[in-house]
C-alpha positions in Angstrom: 7.1 52.2 39.1 4.0 54.3 39.1 0.5 53.0 39.3 -0.4 53.7 35.7 2.7 51.8 34.4 1.7 48.8 36.5 -1.9 48.9 35.3 -0.8 49.1 31.7 1.6 46.3 32.2 -1.3 44.2 33.4 -3.8 45.4 30.8 -2.3 47.4 27.9 -5.6 48.7 26.7 -6.8 50.0 30.1 -8.2 53.5 30.3 -7.5 54.9 33.7 -6.5 58.0 35.6 -4.8 58.2 39.0 -4.8 61.2 41.2 -1.6 61.8 43.3 -0.4 58.1 43.0 -3.2 57.2 45.4 -4.7 53.7 45.1 -7.9 55.0 46.5 -8.1 57.6 43.7 -8.0 55.4 40.6 -10.7 56.2 38.1 -11.4 53.4 35.5 -12.8 54.8 32.2 -14.8 53.4 29.3 -15.6 50.0 30.9 -12.0 49.1 31.8 -12.1 46.2 34.2 -11.0 47.1 37.7 -7.7 45.6 38.8 -7.2 45.0 42.5 -4.8 47.1 44.6 -2.9 43.9 45.5 -2.5 43.0 41.8 -1.3 46.5 41.0 1.2 46.5 43.9 2.5 43.0 42.9 3.0 44.2 39.3 4.8 47.3 40.6 7.1 45.1 42.7 7.8 42.9 39.6 8.5 45.9 37.4 10.8 47.4 40.0 12.7 44.2 40.4 13.1 43.9 36.6 14.3 47.5 36.4 16.8 47.1 39.3 18.1 43.8 37.8 19.2 45.7 34.6 21.2 48.5 36.3 24.3 47.1 34.7 22.9 47.8 31.3 22.3 51.4 32.1 25.8 51.7 33.6 27.5 50.2 30.6 25.6 52.1 27.9 27.4 55.5 28.2 30.8 53.9 28.3 30.6 51.8 25.2 32.3 53.4 22.2 30.1 55.0 19.5 28.6 52.3 17.2 30.5 53.7 14.2 33.8 53.3 16.1 32.8 49.8 17.2 32.0 48.8 13.6 35.4 50.2 12.5 37.2 48.2 15.2 35.3 45.0 14.1 36.3 45.6 10.5 40.0 46.1 11.3 40.0 43.2 13.8 38.7 40.8 11.2 41.1 42.1 8.6 44.2 42.1 10.9 43.3 39.2 13.2 43.2 41.4 16.3 40.8 41.7 19.2 40.6 45.5 19.8 36.8 45.6 19.7 36.4 42.5 22.0 39.0 43.9 24.4 37.4 47.3 24.6 33.9 45.9 25.2 35.1 43.4 27.8 36.7 46.1 29.9 33.3 47.7 30.3 31.5 44.4 30.9 34.1 43.5 33.6 33.5 47.0 35.2 29.7 46.5 35.3 29.0 42.7 35.6 25.5 41.2 35.3 
């Protein structure tokens, strides 16, 4: 996670610029309160951990059937008492567990 993303996660209205991802080259604009380097780094670590913990979601997404196909499966499952939709989704969830 870059420095600006971390700063904006701490203060969404911050006005800041960063040169070359260098903590020593952060410019705070229009009276934005300065955030310490340690607070920025802690937020970066938190954001990275959150991002990493959701890898399974990014892995699953391209393998799920198109939403229109899923809705069609759900319709016919309900009408016919089948589990085609649930089975197709479960295969992907099993492949990429939380």
